[in-house]
C-alpha positions, 0 to 999 in steps of 0.5 A, a space after each residue: 924595258 921602255 925608257 922616256 927621256 924627259 927632254 926635247 933637247 936634240 943635243 941631250 937626246 942624241 948624247 943619252 941615246 948614244 950612251 944608253 942605247 943598247 941597255 933598253 928595248 926602246 928609248 923615246 924623247 917626250 915628243 916621240 912618246 906623245 908627251 907635251 909637258 914642261 916641268 917648272 924647274 924650281 929646285 935648289 940643286 941640279 939633282 932636285 930638278 932632275 928628279 922632279 922632271 923624271 917623276 912628272 914624266 913617270 906620272 904622265 906615262 907610266 913608264 920609266 923616265 930619265 932626266 938630267 939637269 946640268 949647267 956650268 959653274 964658274 969659280 969667279 962668279 961664285 958658281 954662277 950661272 949654275 942652275 940658270 945656265 940655260 937662261 943666264 941671259 934671260 932667254 931660255 936656250 940662247 947659247 950665243 947670248 949666254 956665252 956673250 954675257 959670261 964673257 962680259 962678266 969675266 972681263 979682266 978676271 984672272 981666275 977663269 976656272 969652271 966646271 960643268 955639273 950634270 945630275 941624272 935621275 932615273 925613276 921607275 913607275 913604282 917611284 924608286 929613284 936612282 941618281 948619278 952625277 958627273 963633273 967636268 973641269 975646265 977653263 973659260 976662254 977669252 973668246 968662243 973657239 970651235 963650232 961643235 957642241 952646244 951651250 957653253 962648249 965654245 968657251 970651255 977649254 980643256 988644258 989637257 986636250 989643248 982644245 975647247 969642248 966645241 973643238 973636241 968632236 962628239 965621240 970624245 965629248 961622249 967619253 969625257 963630258 959631264 953628262 957621259 960621266 953622270 950616265 956612266 955613274 948611273 949605269 954602274 948603280 943600276 947594274 950593281 942593283 941588277 936593274 939592267 
């Protein structure tokens, strides 16, 4: 079975291919599949955006597609940046500016609890949709720590590890992260339905 990942984000692609690699004959990014398309993410939830992205790629390709939508939700900011995590600073994908803005908004704030959420949708050519979700709890640091990961990883501290996600290393993140949890949740559902 061929699967297209509805993303061109190199970090996401690597994570998804690592976790799902042995389950499919071929896993391609949109670029590898020759698809140049941008979904307008206007859903009100992570899951709505994930489903919309995957469905649009299925319509274009006629193949199975998988898409995720994810972000960081900070308790003291009423769940923000949430759906707007990638463009929190007003510019899409500027990790340094997003991190700086988050730290600025949390200045002097004692409650620094947060969680990453990941919603994943797997859509078949016939429209059947299977979804998975993963949540990853942590605390926002006062300053960025570590050089690994991406997004808000240098600010996302895990008390049980005594490290930020940016210090963990890819292998551990692929075990415990929100996308890993969502992918495993999705795999369980696909396997339970004898789809894999």
